[in-house]
C-alpha positions in Angstrom: 3.8 -259.4 -152.8 1.4 -258.4 -150.1 2.0 -255.8 -147.4 3.6 -257.3 -144.3 1.0 -259.0 -142.1 -1.8 -259.1 -144.6 -3.0 -262.2 -146.4 -4.9 -262.0 -149.7 -8.6 -262.7 -149.2 -12.0 -262.2 -150.7 -14.3 -260.0 -148.7 -18.1 -260.0 -149.3 -19.8 -256.7 -149.5 -22.8 -255.8 -147.3 -26.3 -255.8 -148.7 -28.8 -258.0 -150.4 -28.1 -259.9 -153.6 -30.8 -259.9 -156.3 -28.9 -262.0 -158.8 -27.3 -259.3 -160.9 -23.5 -259.3 -160.4 -21.9 -256.0 -159.9 -25.1 -254.0 -159.3 -25.4 -251.6 -156.3 -27.0 -253.1 -153.3 -26.0 -256.6 -154.3 -23.7 -258.8 -152.4 -20.5 -259.4 -154.4 -17.0 -260.3 -153.7 -14.2 -257.8 -154.0 -11.0 -259.2 -155.3 -7.7 -257.3 -155.6 -4.5 -258.0 -157.4 -1.1 -257.0 -156.0 1.3 -255.9 -158.6 5.0 -255.8 -157.9 6.6 -252.9 -159.7 10.4 -253.0 -159.8 11.6 -249.5 -159.7 15.0 -248.6 -161.1 17.6 -247.6 -158.5 18.0 -243.9 -157.9 20.6 -242.1 -160.0 23.7 -240.8 -158.3 24.8 -238.5 -161.2 28.5 -239.4 -160.6 29.6 -238.6 -164.2 27.9 -235.2 -164.2 29.5 -234.5 -160.8 32.9 -235.3 -162.1 32.5 -233.0 -165.0 31.2 -230.2 -162.7 34.2 -230.8 -160.4 36.7 -230.6 -163.3 35.2 -228.0 -165.6 32.9 -225.7 -163.5 33.9 -225.9 -159.9 32.4 -222.5 -159.1 32.3 -221.9 -155.3 33.2 -225.6 -154.8 29.7 -226.6 -156.0 31.3 -229.3 -158.2 33.2 -230.7 -155.2 30.0 -230.8 -153.1 28.1 -232.4 -155.9 30.8 -235.1 -156.2 30.7 -235.8 -152.5 26.9 -236.2 -152.5 27.1 -238.4 -155.6 29.6 -240.7 -153.8 27.3 -240.7 -150.8 24.4 -241.6 -153.0 26.4 -244.5 -154.6 27.4 -245.8 -151.1 23.7 -245.7 -149.9 22.6 -247.5 -153.1 25.2 -250.3 -152.5 24.1 -250.7 -148.9 20.5 -251.0 -150.0 19.2 -247.7 -148.5 17.3 -246.5 -151.7 15.6 -243.7 -149.9 18.9 -242.3 -148.6 20.4 -242.8 -152.1 17.5 -240.9 -153.7 18.0 -238.0 -151.2 21.7 -237.7 -151.8 21.3 -238.2 -155.5 18.7 -235.4 -155.8 21.0 -233.1 -153.8 23.9 -233.9 -156.1 21.6 -233.2 -159.1 20.6 -229.8 -157.7 24.3 -228.9 -157.0 25.3 -230.0 -160.5 22.6 -227.8 -162.0 23.8 -224.8 -160.1 27.4 -225.5 -160.9 26.6 -226.0 -164.6 24.5 -222.8 -164.8 27.0 -220.7 -163.0 29.8 -222.1 -165.1 28.0 -221.3 -168.3 27.3 -217.8 -167.1 30.9 -217.3 -166.2 32.0 -218.5 -169.7 29.5 -216.1 -171.3 30.8 -213.2 -169.3 34.4 -214.0 -170.2 33.4 -214.2 -173.9 31.6 -210.9 -173.7 34.5 -209.2 -171.9 36.9 -210.5 -174.5 34.8 -209.1 -177.3 34.4 -205.8 -175.6 38.2 -205.6 -175.1 38.9 -206.6 -178.7 36.5 -203.9 -180.0 38.0 -201.3 -177.7 41.6 -202.2 -178.8 40.5 -202.0 -182.4 39.1 -198.5 -181.9 42.2 -197.3 -180.2 44.4 -198.8 -182.9 42.3 -197.2 -185.7 42.3 -193.9 -183.8 46.1 -193.8 -183.7 46.5 -194.9 -187.3 44.0 -192.5 -188.9 44.4 -189.6 -186.5 40.7 -189.1 -185.5 
């Protein structure tokens, strides 16, 4: 497929031709080939957004990611691939932040639970053995 308004054509180069094809200074014809590359549609990250919304909705980042994922899917259905790519990348960024913050919160809760268990064990052993 050629760009709009351009027809494929052979264009001779300027300069003399001494019989050797492809040599500098020789007149030759430049030919080009247009390749159609079908790109896959942009991702909307809807499943990741649903998981972020359900499991790690810290500061409503999961909800925002879900909204942007739905907008990306709508843009993709309409045919606006650039808008879909923009909304999809925003949803991806929000999903990353929601996942990272959710993991940090889970780690903090686990650490606090371990600290409380150790403190309770020390208090229990102190009363039992009379330290």
